[in-house]
N, C-alpha and C positions, 0 to 999 in steps of 0.2 A: 368499556370506557374506564379510564384511569380514575382512581379516587382522588379528589382534589385535596391538597394538603394546605392547611391553614394553621395559624397559631393556636386555634381552638383544638385542632387535632393533636398538636403537640402537648397541650395542657392535659389531655386525657392520659398521656404517658408520664407527665411530669408530676411527681408528688409535691404539690405546691406548699404543703405544710413543712417542707424542708427549709423554707425561708420565711423569716419573721422580721417584722419591723420594716420601716420605709426603705432603708438602704438595701436590705436583703431582698425586698420585693422588686426593687429595680434590677438587682442581680438575677432574680427569677425571670423577669421580663426578657432579659438578654438571653437567658438559657432557653426560654420558650421559642424565641426567634431562631436560635441555633438548631434546636430540635426540629423545627419546621423545615429548615433547609436540609438537614440530614435525612428526614423522612422522605422528602421529595427526591433527593439524590438516591436514596435507597431503592425507591420504586423505579427510578430511571435505570438503575443497574440490573433490574430484573427483566429487561428486554433482551431477547436473544435472536431477533430477526427471524423468528419462526413461530407461527401461530400455534403449532403443536407444542412448543416448549413454553411459550409465554404464559399461557393460562395456568398450568400447574405450578410454574415457577413463582408466579405472583400471588398464588392462592392464599398461603398462610400470612404473608406480609399484609395483604389487604384485609385479612380477618381481624387485624388489630394486634394487640400485645402491649405489654408494659414498657418496652424499650428501656429497661433498666441498664442494659450494657452500654448502648450509645450514650445514654444520659450520664453514666459514670465516667466515660471517656471525656466527655465535654466538661464535666464538673472537675475532674482531677487536672485537666489542662489549665484550669484557673490558678493552679499552684505555680504556673509559669506565666507565659504571655497570653494564655487563653486560647480559644478555638482558632485554628487556622486551617488551611487546605489539607495539611497532613493529618491533623487531629480528626477532621471530619472524615477523611478517607479511612483512617483507622476505625472510627466509630461504625462506618458502614460495613467494612470488612468483618468486624466482630459480629454485627447483627446478622449479616449474611451467613456466617458460620453457624450461629445459633439457630437460625431458621432451617438451614440444611440439616442440622442434627435432629430437628423435630420431625422432618419427613422420615428419616431413617428410624427414629425411635418408634413412631406410630406404626410402621410396618412390622417391626420386630415385636412390638407389644400387642399387635392386632387391635389397636385403639379404634374406637368408633367415632370419637369426637375430639376436636382440638379447637380451643378458643371459641367454643360455642357453635362451631360449624362441623359438618361431617369431615372426618379425617381424609386427607388427600387420596389415600389408596382406595377409599370407599367411593370416591367420585370418579377416579380413573382406574387404576390398578396398582398392585404392588410394584410392578416393574416401572411404571410411569412415575410413581412417587419416589422410588429410589433414584431414578435418573434425574428427577427434578432436584433432589437433594444434592446429587453429584454436580449438577450444573451450578448450584449456589456455592458449593465448596470451591469449584474451579474459579468462579468469578471472584470470590473472596481472595483466593491465592493470587489471582491476576492483579487485584488492587494492591495487595501487600508487596508484590514483586517490585513495585516502583518506589518502595519506601526504604530500601537499604537492607544490608545483610542482617542487622540486628532484628528488624521487624520480621523478615522472612523466617529467621530461626525461631523467634518467639511464636509466630503463627504455626510453624511446623510442630513444635513441641506441644503446643496447646491442642492441635488436632490429634497428635499421638495420644495425649492424655484422654481426650474425649473417646477415642476408640478403645483404649485400655479400660476405661471406666465401663463402657457398654459391654465389653467382652467379659470383664470380671462379674458384672451384674448378671449376665446371661449364664455363665458357667456356675457361679456361686462359689462360696468358700470351700477350700479343700479341707481334708481332715486335720491338717496342721494349722489351719487359720482360726483365729478368734472371730466368730461371726459378727460381733459388733464392730471390731476394728476393720474388718473387711467391708462392712456396710458403709462406715464413715469414709473410708478411702474411695469407695465408688462414688459417693456424693461429692467428695472433693474433686475427683477427676471429671465427673460428668457435668457438674455445675460450677464448682468453685474455680476450676481452671480457667474457664472462659471469662467469668466475672473478674477474676484477678488480672487477666490479660487486658481486659477492657480498661481497668483502672491504671495499669502500668503504661499502656499506650498513651494515655492522656498526659502523663508526666514526661515520657520520653520525647514526645513530638511538640512540646510547648516550651521547651527551654527551661523547664523547672529544674531545681537542684537535683542531681542524680541520686542523692541519698534519700529522696522522697519516694523513689520508685519501689524500693523494698517494703516500705511502710504500707503503701497503698496496695501492693501485691498481696501481702499477708492479710490485710483488711478484706480484700475482695474474695480471697479463698474462704475466709471464715464466714463472711455473710452468705456465701454460696451454700455452705453446709447448713447454716441457720435457716436459709430459705427453704431448703428441701425438707428439713425436719419439721418446720411449720406446715409444709405441704402434707406431711404424714398426719398431722392433727386435723387440718382442713378437710382432708379426704373423708374423715369420719363425720363431719358436720353436715346437718341438713342444708346448710347454706352452700355446700358444694353443688347442690342441684341448681343454683342460680346460674352456673356456668354451663348447664346442660349435662352435668355429670350426676350420677346417682351417689348418694352418701355411701361410703364404704366400697367404692369401685375397686380399689386396690385389694382390699381384704377379700372380696368375692372372687377376684381373679387369682388369688393365691400369691400376690405380689408381696415381697418382703418389705416391711416397714419397721421403723423403730419400736412402735408399741408392740408389734408382734414379736420382735426379737426380745424385748424386755419380758414379755409374757413367757416366752420359751425359756429364758434364763431362770425365771421363778420356778417354772415347772422342773427344770433340770436340778434345782436346788431342793426339790422335795415339797414344793408348795402344792398341796392336794387340790385346792380350789383352782389354781392356775392350770394344773394338769387337766382337770375336768373341762375347764373353759376352752383350753387349747384343743382338746379332743373334739368338742362340738364344732369349733371353727374349721378344723381340718376335715371333718366329716361333711360339713356343709360345702366347703370348697370342692371336694371330690364329687359331690352330688351335682353341683352346678356345672362342673367340667363334663359330667356325663349327660348333661342336657336339661336338668331341672331348672325351674324358675329361680333366678337370682334372689328373689324375695325371701327364700327360705332362710337366709342369713340376716334378715332384718333385726331380729331380737339380739343377735350377737353383735351387730354393728352398733346398736344402741348401748349395749353393755360395755363394749370396748371403749366407746366414746366417753363413758362415765368412769372408766377404770383408772386406777392410780397410774398405770403405765403410760397412759396418754398424757397425764399431768407431768409425769417425769420427762416425757418427750418434749413437751412445751418448755420445761425448765432447762433442758439441755440446749434447746434452740436459743434461749435467752442467754445462756452462758457463752455459746459460740458468738453471739452478737456482741456481748460484753467484751470478749477477747478481741473481736475485730476492732472495737472502739479503742481498746488499750493499745493496739498496734499503731494507732495514729498519734501516739504521744509525742514523737519527734516533730510533728508538723506544727507550724506556727498557728496561733489562734487566728481564726479568720472565718468569714462566711462559708468558705469551702469546707473547712474542718467541721464546723457546726452542721453543715448540710450532710456531710458523710455520717456524722454521729446520728443525726435524725433519720437518715436512710436506714441505718442498722436497726433502729428502734421500730421504724415503720414496717420492716420486713417481718418482725416477730409479733406485731400486733395486727397484721392484716387478717382479713377473714375470707379472702378469695384471691 
């Protein structure tokens, strides 16, 4: 049975603190209605006239999600005439693309959980999860194909960046690459690219002034990086377990994060304490990979959570968010601009 979509459902995705005061609350009410429409249309797009395809294709969408990308498309469209059929179509295509990437990411990362439910490949198989993602990519492309050459090219370039980001993350930096610069580029490609496209689509298809497109594109890319950097911090928090994940999931799996990169940098510059700490982490990761209980790294997870490198990561996320807000300077003062500014702040203050 399909999940019923209501304005209450949309409220779960909509950070209502982005809007304050009576006038902005009315604005928020309009956005809630639009999100409810987009949510229902999104699920309608996940039918493929095949019972074999429908269940896995709908799986992650029905598990929930913040819907930041479609919300951003709707919000930036208010810089023009507001949501219309093209804007809503773009919002759905962007969210389908995002969902598709999650299926593929979880297979590549051998993830066990996604959005508090078992990852799709653990319910079906790697092959089914990959094909479900492919179906969603295809449906997103089909939607965009009716929106004109500019939209088609933007979607294609965004998809290309998603793939490059995943490839570069998988292969890792080369000998000639700066590890931190490489990592930030992966974040920009894997997360920033799609968020920036979501913001740009709202401007392009609402009749907003063209000069606003570059502003919101830069904004979206930067909040995407900020989002992922805060995820690196949240991964170490005991509150990560509220989503079904174990604190330090990435660390235990040997996944590169900014705190770990900063620790490696300290070790490379001769910091003896960092070198010793890093050696303990690497040894624990190797033992877990060999089959030992992941709990052996519990002390190191706690230590890294309290370490200065994690505070530096949080500060870096705040700087990316501040730079995102600065990119909005050419926009006129409005509820939309204030909402975008508050969205940037909410990203770096969230706890899950």
